[in-house]
C-alpha positions as CSV (number, residue, x, y, z in Angstrom):
1,M,-33.9,2.3,-13.7
2,T,-34.2,-0.1,-16.4
3,A,-33.1,-3.8,-15.6
4,L,-29.8,-3.4,-17.4
5,D,-28.8,-0.1,-15.2
6,T,-29.6,-2.3,-12.2
7,W,-27.4,-5.2,-13.2
8,L,-24.6,-2.8,-14.2
9,A,-25.2,-1.0,-10.5
10,R,-24.5,-4.3,-9.0
11,A,-21.9,-5.7,-11.1
12,T,-19.8,-2.4,-11.0
13,R,-20.1,-2.0,-7.2
14,Q,-16.6,-0.9,-5.8
15,L,-15.0,-0.5,-9.1
16,S,-13.1,2.5,-10.0
17,A,-14.6,5.0,-12.4
18,D,-12.6,3.9,-15.4
19,S,-13.1,0.4,-14.5
20,A,-16.9,0.8,-14.3
21,A,-17.0,2.7,-17.6
22,Q,-14.9,-0.1,-19.2
23,V,-17.3,-2.6,-18.0
24,R,-20.6,-0.6,-19.1
25,A,-19.1,-0.3,-22.6
26,E,-18.6,-4.0,-22.7
27,I,-21.8,-5.0,-21.5
28,A,-23.7,-2.5,-23.5
29,Q,-22.3,-4.4,-26.7
30,H,-23.1,-7.7,-25.2
31,Y,-26.7,-6.6,-24.2
32,E,-27.4,-5.1,-27.6
33,C,-26.2,-8.1,-29.3
34,A,-28.5,-10.4,-27.2
35,R,-31.6,-8.1,-27.4
36,E,-31.3,-8.1,-31.4
37,D,-31.1,-11.8,-31.5
38,A,-34.2,-12.1,-29.1
39,L,-35.9,-9.6,-31.4
40,A,-35.0,-11.5,-34.4
41,S,-36.5,-14.7,-32.7
42,G,-39.9,-12.9,-32.5
43,A,-39.8,-11.9,-28.8
44,A,-41.5,-8.6,-27.7
45,P,-39.4,-5.7,-26.7
46,D,-39.9,-6.1,-22.9
47,D,-39.2,-9.8,-23.3
48,A,-36.4,-9.3,-25.2
49,D,-34.8,-6.9,-22.7
50,R,-35.4,-9.4,-20.0
51,T,-33.8,-12.1,-21.9
52,A,-30.8,-9.9,-22.9
53,V,-30.2,-9.0,-19.2
54,A,-30.7,-12.8,-18.2
55,T,-27.6,-13.6,-20.5
56,L,-25.4,-11.3,-18.7
57,G,-25.4,-13.8,-15.8
58,D,-25.5,-13.1,-12.0
59,P,-24.3,-9.4,-11.3
60,K,-22.7,-10.4,-7.8
61,S,-20.7,-13.2,-9.6
62,A,-19.7,-10.9,-12.4
63,N,-18.7,-8.2,-9.7
64,R,-16.4,-10.6,-8.2
65,Q,-14.6,-11.2,-11.3
66,Y,-14.2,-7.9,-12.2
67,R,-12.7,-6.8,-8.7
68,E,-10.1,-9.6,-9.4
69,A,-9.2,-8.3,-12.9
70,L,-9.8,-4.4,-12.7
71,L,-9.0,-1.6,-10.5
72,T,-11.5,-1.1,-7.3
73,R,-12.0,2.4,-6.0
74,S,-9.5,2.0,-3.2
75,E,-6.9,0.6,-5.6
76,A,-7.3,3.6,-7.6
77,K,-7.2,6.0,-4.8
78,L,-3.9,4.2,-3.3
79,L,-2.5,4.6,-6.7
80,R,-3.3,8.6,-7.3
81,S,-2.0,9.1,-3.9
82,S,1.2,7.3,-3.9
83,A,1.8,9.0,-7.2
84,C,1.1,12.4,-5.7
85,E,3.6,11.7,-2.9
86,A,6.3,10.5,-5.5
87,R,5.7,13.6,-7.5
88,F,6.1,15.8,-4.3
89,F,9.3,14.4,-3.0
90,S,11.0,14.5,-6.6
91,A,9.5,17.8,-7.5
92,T,12.7,20.0,-6.4
93,P,16.4,19.0,-5.7
94,L,15.8,20.2,-2.0
95,R,13.1,17.5,-1.7
96,K,15.3,14.8,-3.0
97,R,17.8,15.9,-0.6
98,L,15.4,15.7,2.2
99,L,15.1,12.0,1.5
100,V,18.7,11.5,2.3
101,I,18.9,14.1,4.9
102,I,16.2,12.7,7.3
103,P,17.9,9.4,7.7
104,A,21.2,11.3,8.4
105,V,19.7,13.4,11.1
106,A,18.3,10.1,12.8
107,A,21.5,8.6,12.7
108,A,23.3,11.6,14.1
109,C,20.6,11.4,17.0
110,A,21.2,7.6,17.5
111,A,25.1,8.4,17.8
112,A,24.5,11.2,20.1
113,A,22.2,9.3,22.6
114,Y,24.8,6.3,22.4
115,A,27.6,8.8,23.1
116,I,25.8,10.0,26.1
117,V,25.2,6.6,27.5
118,T,28.7,5.4,26.8
119,I,30.2,8.4,28.4
120,T,28.1,8.4,31.7
121,A,27.9,4.8,32.2
122,P,30.8,4.6,34.3
123,F,29.8,7.3,36.6
124,T,26.3,5.9,37.1
125,I,25.0,4.9,40.5
126,P,22.4,2.4,40.5
127,F,18.8,3.2,41.4
128,T,19.3,6.8,40.9
129,A,17.9,9.5,38.8
130,T,21.1,9.3,36.6
131,A,20.6,5.7,36.2
132,S,16.8,6.3,34.9
133,A,18.4,9.2,32.8
134,N,20.7,6.8,31.1
135,A,18.3,4.3,30.6
136,T,16.1,6.7,28.7
137,A,19.2,7.9,26.8
138,S,19.8,4.2,25.8
139,F,16.2,3.6,24.6
140,I,16.2,6.9,22.7
141,S,19.4,5.8,20.9
142,R,17.7,2.4,19.9
143,V,14.9,4.4,18.7
144,A,16.8,6.8,16.8
145,A,19.0,4.0,15.2
146,V,15.8,2.1,14.2
147,A,14.4,5.3,12.8
148,A,17.5,6.2,10.7
149,I,17.5,2.5,9.1
150,L,13.9,2.6,8.4
151,T,13.8,6.1,6.9
152,A,16.8,5.0,4.7
153,V,14.7,2.1,3.5
154,V,11.7,4.0,3.0
155,F,12.9,7.4,1.9
156,A,16.6,7.1,0.4
157,V,16.4,3.8,-1.0
158,P,13.9,4.8,-3.7
159,L,16.5,7.0,-5.3
160,L,18.2,3.9,-6.5
161,P,17.5,2.3,-9.7
162,I,14.8,-0.2,-8.8
163,Y,13.1,-0.3,-11.9
164,T,12.5,-3.9,-12.7
165,P,10.4,-6.6,-11.2
166,A,13.2,-9.0,-10.0
167,R,14.8,-6.1,-8.3
168,A,11.6,-5.0,-6.7
169,R,11.2,-8.4,-5.2
170,I,14.5,-8.3,-3.9
171,Y,14.0,-5.0,-2.4
172,R,10.7,-5.8,-0.7
173,A,11.9,-8.9,0.8
174,A,14.8,-7.0,2.1
175,K,12.6,-4.3,3.4
176,W,10.1,-6.5,5.3
177,L,13.1,-8.3,6.8
178,T,14.5,-5.1,8.2
179,V,11.3,-4.1,9.4
180,I,10.5,-7.1,11.3
181,S,14.2,-7.2,12.6
182,L,14.4,-3.9,13.6
183,S,10.8,-4.3,15.5
184,L,12.3,-7.3,17.7
185,I,15.6,-5.3,18.2
186,L,13.7,-2.1,19.6
187,W,11.4,-3.9,21.9
188,D,12.4,-6.6,24.4
189,R,10.0,-9.5,25.2
190,A,8.5,-8.0,28.1
191,H,7.8,-4.6,26.2
192,F,6.8,-6.0,22.8
193,L,3.9,-7.8,24.7
194,E,3.0,-4.7,26.5
195,W,2.7,-2.6,23.4
196,S,1.8,-5.3,21.1
197,W,-1.7,-3.7,20.4
198,L,0.1,-0.6,19.4
199,V,2.5,-2.5,17.0
200,L,-0.4,-4.3,15.6
201,N,-2.5,-1.1,14.9
202,C,0.5,0.4,13.2
203,F,1.2,-2.6,11.0
204,S,-2.2,-3.4,10.1
205,F,-2.4,0.0,7.8
206,V,1.1,-1.1,6.3
207,V,-0.2,-4.6,5.6
208,W,-3.3,-3.2,3.9
209,T,-1.5,-1.0,1.8
210,E,1.1,-3.6,0.9
211,A,-1.9,-5.9,-0.1
212,K,-3.3,-3.2,-2.2
213,R,0.0,-2.6,-4.0
214,M,0.5,-6.5,-4.6
215,S,-3.4,-6.3,-6.2
216,L,-2.0,-3.5,-8.2
217,R,1.0,-5.2,-9.4
218,R,-1.0,-8.1,-10.4
219,K,-3.6,-6.1,-12.4
220,I,-1.5,-3.5,-14.0
221,P,1.2,-4.9,-16.7
222,A,5.1,-4.5,-15.3
223,P,5.9,-2.1,-18.3
224,N,3.4,0.2,-17.0
225,W,4.1,0.3,-13.3
226,P,4.9,3.7,-11.8
227,K,8.0,3.8,-9.8
228,H,6.3,3.7,-6.4
229,L,4.7,0.2,-7.5
230,Y,8.4,-1.3,-7.6
231,L,8.7,-0.6,-4.2
């Protein structure tokens, strides 16, 4: 590898293929201009190569700057996977209906579980198997109700006309407020502390994904956002 190849390998580390190609094209121009200036000044070809590479600066610093402005491999992968998911659900009318059916089914399960608890509560004897069953049904009803709301927020809402940055910010704020509120409702304090490790593990991926999407929104002009970036 030449000195320029080594510099480019370090400077384009973790960048997407398109971003790396853009960097290489731009750097090649700067390199050739600097090399021609060095040769015109009377430098030997090897010295001109080293001088041209030196004018490019530190590749690690350049890499940090490129990753702040250009798409990385992980961001490009998330963009492609989100686009595939969006195309899958919007490919046919049946799949679009599923986005509404799923929350409806979860809501029906919540209503059924709540009805079971309400009807059987007057006949429950404390510390019996029936009481345990009712407690389980109550918990299931809460889980189903939370699932109905969350699936509506995640699946059904994308069918709404959320296609401006202002509407997207309102939706995302409402989404996160809903998720946090429902998490507190679903688990009482004792159970939340007991299962906090599971909650943190589940939300860590969600937070990572949202951080990547925030970075994508910053790097991609709003008129070029795909629909899923508004969400």
